[in-house]
C-alpha positions as CSV (number, residue, x, y, z in Angstrom):
1,P,-0.1,0.1,-0.2
2,E,1.0,3.6,-0.6
3,D,0.7,4.7,3.0
4,I,3.8,2.1,4.2
5,D,7.2,3.6,4.4
6,P,9.4,1.1,3.3
7,T,12.5,2.8,4.7
8,G,11.4,1.8,8.3
9,W,11.6,-1.9,7.6
10,P,15.3,-3.9,7.4
11,M,16.3,-5.3,4.3
12,V,16.2,-9.2,4.3
13,G,17.8,-11.4,1.6
14,A,18.3,-15.1,1.4
15,N,21.1,-17.2,0.5
16,F,21.1,-20.8,0.0
17,Y,23.8,-23.4,0.6
18,I,23.8,-26.7,-0.8
19,Y,26.8,-29.1,0.0
20,N,26.4,-32.3,-1.9
21,D,30.1,-33.2,-0.9
22,P,30.4,-34.2,2.9
23,T,33.8,-33.1,3.1
24,A,33.0,-29.6,1.7
25,N,33.8,-26.6,4.0
26,S,32.4,-23.4,3.7
27,F,34.0,-20.2,4.5
28,R,37.1,-19.5,6.9
29,I,36.3,-17.9,10.2
30,H,34.8,-14.5,9.4
31,G,32.1,-12.0,10.8
32,D,29.3,-10.7,8.9
33,E,28.0,-7.1,8.4
34,D,24.2,-7.9,8.9
35,D,22.5,-10.2,11.5
36,N,21.7,-13.6,10.2
37,I,19.0,-16.3,11.0
38,I,20.2,-19.5,9.5
39,C,17.6,-22.4,9.0
40,H,19.3,-25.9,8.7
41,I,17.3,-27.9,6.1
42,H,19.0,-31.1,5.8
43,G,22.2,-33.0,7.2
44,E,24.6,-31.5,9.8
45,T,26.8,-28.6,10.2
46,K,29.6,-28.2,12.9
47,W,29.6,-24.4,13.9
48,E,32.4,-22.5,15.9
49,L,31.6,-19.2,17.6
50,Y,34.4,-16.7,18.4
51,E,35.1,-13.6,20.3
52,D,35.2,-10.6,18.3
53,V,39.2,-10.5,18.5
54,W,41.7,-10.7,15.8
55,R,45.5,-10.6,15.9
56,G,46.8,-9.7,12.4
57,S,45.1,-11.9,10.0
58,R,44.5,-15.0,12.4
59,I,42.0,-15.5,14.9
60,K,43.2,-15.0,18.4
61,E,44.4,-18.4,19.9
62,G,42.0,-19.7,22.6
63,S,39.1,-17.3,21.5
64,K,36.3,-19.9,20.7
65,I,33.2,-19.3,22.8
66,D,31.1,-22.1,21.5
67,E,30.9,-25.3,19.5
68,F,27.8,-27.4,18.3
69,V,26.3,-29.2,15.5
70,M,23.0,-27.9,13.9
71,K,20.6,-30.6,12.5
72,S,17.8,-30.6,10.3
73,G,15.0,-28.4,11.6
74,D,17.4,-25.9,14.0
75,V,17.7,-22.2,13.4
76,L,20.7,-20.3,14.5
77,Y,20.6,-16.2,15.2
78,I,24.2,-14.9,14.5
79,P,24.4,-11.2,15.5
80,H,26.2,-9.0,13.1
81,S,30.2,-9.2,13.9
82,R,30.0,-12.5,15.6
83,Y,33.1,-14.1,14.0
84,H,31.8,-17.8,13.1
85,R,33.0,-20.8,10.8
86,A,30.5,-23.7,9.8
87,S,32.0,-26.9,8.6
88,C,30.9,-30.1,7.1
89,N,30.2,-32.9,9.5
90,G,30.8,-35.8,7.1
91,V,27.3,-35.9,5.6
92,P,25.7,-33.6,2.7
93,R,23.8,-30.5,3.9
94,V,21.5,-27.8,2.9
95,L,21.2,-24.3,5.2
96,V,19.2,-21.0,4.2
97,S,20.8,-17.9,5.5
98,F,18.6,-14.8,5.9
99,P,20.8,-11.7,6.4
100,I,18.9,-8.8,8.1
101,N,20.5,-5.6,6.8
102,E,19.4,-2.5,9.3
103,M,18.2,0.5,7.2
104,E,20.2,3.7,8.2
105,G,19.0,5.6,11.0
106,R,16.7,2.8,12.2
107,Q,16.8,-0.1,14.5
108,S,14.6,-2.9,14.1
109,Q,12.8,-5.4,16.6
110,Y,15.5,-8.1,15.6
111,Y,17.9,-6.3,18.2
112,A,15.3,-7.5,21.1
113,M,16.8,-10.8,20.2
114,G,20.1,-9.8,22.0
115,E,23.6,-9.9,20.9
116,K,24.2,-13.9,22.1
117,S,24.0,-16.4,19.4
118,T,21.3,-18.6,19.9
119,V,20.5,-22.0,18.6
120,Y,16.5,-22.9,18.4
121,K,16.1,-26.6,18.2
122,Q,13.3,-28.4,16.8
């Protein structure tokens, strides 16, 4: 409708990750600019979460704060800039990531979820 101001809404995208090779790994340790909600559709994925501390081009030793395995039906919230790595767990896997990009000058309700990464199990 014409009376809705679209600048007050966060932009949300969708990225699909399909790994047929059970030995395939995704990206190296990194932090994203956007908040992310990850829905695990099939298989298993090992996740590692890290403190926001880098030493040069390497993650600071001993800064891993959590490690867990996501399975079909699990949902993960990762706040922006939370360093993380996803890797195979020996089986093919399918995930969908929904990056939530805040509009400039606005703050969405997604921040009410907190700054802690959370896994919601089915």
